N, C-alpha and C positions, 0 to 999 in steps of 0.2 A: 545930527549933521544937517547942514543946510544943503540946498540943492546944488549950489556952486562948489561946495567942498567935495561933494560926491563926484561931480563932473571933473574937478581937478585931479582927484585920486585916480579916476578912470583914465584920464589923459596921461598921467605919470606912468601908470601901469602899462598902457599901450606903448608909450615911448620906450620904456625899458624892454618890453618884449620885442619891439622893432629893432632896437639896438642889438639885442642878442642874435636876432635872425640875420641882420646885416653882418655882424662879426663872423658868424658861422659861414655865411655865403662867401665872404671875403677870403676866408681860409679854404674855401672849396670843400669843406667837410673832410679834408684830408689832414692827416697828422703831419707833423714836422719831419723832414727828411732825417734830421739828426736823431730823432727818437725812433723812427721807423727802422733804422739800421739794426736795432736790437733784435728785430724779427728775422733778419737775414740769416740763412743757414751757413753761409761762408763769410769770412771776414774780408775786409778791404785788402789786407796783406795777401790773402789767398787769391783774390781776384786779380790783383796786380801780377802775381806770379804766373797765373794762367795766361793773362794777356801778354806778358813778356815772352813766355815760351811760345805762344802761338805766333807772334809777330817776329820772333827772334831778335829782340831788342831790349831797350830799357824804358821804363815808364817815366814820363815827364810830368804827368798829372793824372788825377783820378777823381771821379765824383760818383755819388750814390744818387740815383734818380728814379722817379716813377715814370714809366713809359707805357706804351701800348702793350708791351710784353710783360708788364709788371715791374717789380723793383729790379733794377740792373745797376751794375757798375760800368761807368763809361771811363775807359782807360785810354790815354793817349800814349802811344809807344813809338819811340824813335829807333829805327833800324837802318843804320848806315845814313844815307842822305834822304831817306823816306820817313814819313810820319804816318802812323796808322791809328784810326779810331777803332778801338776794340770794345765791344759790348759783351759783358759777362753776366750770365744769369745769377742773381743773388741767392737763389735757392739751390740750384743744381751745380753751379760752378763751371758751367760749360759756356763756350763762346757762342753767342747768338749771331753776331755779325762782326765783320772786320773789313773796313774800307780804308783805302789810302786817302789821306788828307792832302789834297793837292795844294791848298793855300794855307799859310800860317794864320791860324785863327785864334783869337783870344776869347771867343764866345760871349763877349760883352756888348759890343757895339757894331759889329760887322753886319751889313745888310745881306751879304752873300750866304751867311749861315742858315 
C-alpha cells in the first residue's frame, strides 16, 4: 500500500468512528420511549386508571416520559371544568404529582410550558 492509501483508510476509519459517536450523542445514549415502555411494571391503561381515580375525572391524553424521577406516565385528566396534569410512577403505579393545569396547553409550541 502506498502512503496515501494508508492515510485515506485512516481518514475513512476516523470518519466512521466520529459518525458513530455523533449518532450516539444525538440520541443521548438513551433508548427510544416506545421501546423503554416494555420495562415499565405497569401499563399505560393502568396508569390512566390511577390518574383518573386520583383526579376524579377522565383522561384526555397520556404520554410515557423519562423524567428526573425516572420513567413516568404523564396523564392529563379533565375533572369538571378543571384540567389536571397527573404524573404516575411507571414502576410503582403511584401518583408522583398532580397539578392543576391553569392554561390549555398543547405542549408543542407554547412558551409558557
